[in-house]
C-alpha positions, 0 to 999 in steps of 0.5 A, a space after each residue: 519187877 526187881 525194884 518192886 520185889 525189893 520193896 516187897 522184901 523190905 515190907 516183909 522184913 520191916 513190917 510190924 503189921 501181920 497183914 503187911 507181912 502176910 501179903 508181902 510173903 504171898 507176893 514173894 512166893 508169886 515172884 519165886 514161882 515166876 522166877 522158877 519157871 525160867 528154866 529151859 527158856 532163853 532170855 536176851 539181855 541187853 546191857 548185860 555187862 553191868 548194872 541192872 542188865 547184869 543183875 537180871 541176866 545173873 538172876 535168870 541164869 541162876 534160875 536155870 534159864 539160858 541167857 544171851 548177854 548183849 554187850 558193846 564191849 567184848 572184854 567187859 562182856 566176857 568178864 560178865 559172862 564168866 561171873 554169871 557162869 560161875 554163879 549160875 553153875 551152868 554154861 548156857 550163857 552166850 555172849 553177843 556183841 552189838 552196838 545199839 547206836 549202829 542200826 547195822 550192828 543191831 540188824 546183824 545181831 537180829 540175824 544171828 539171834 534168828 539163826 539160833 
């Protein structure tokens, strides 16, 4: 969705054809509606300490969602959590540690998430 959104933003900014700009603008408005509907929902994001996972978690939190960051490294996870809380303006950003190469770790994560 984010790659698609970036392409549409580029079309909106660069398009010389009025129709292209109109459709790009319409699709951006739809994407904004979806992102604005995130408030009061909980999203679990794996790989949330860097890259696409971090950007997705940050965007969800900025739109008001509660976010559970799932990271393998506690230090990197805490750093990502602090950055997201600072940019989102709320503290509904939890950190869970799990190593997806270990089924025991994944199972324990699933149990912890199910309890909440």
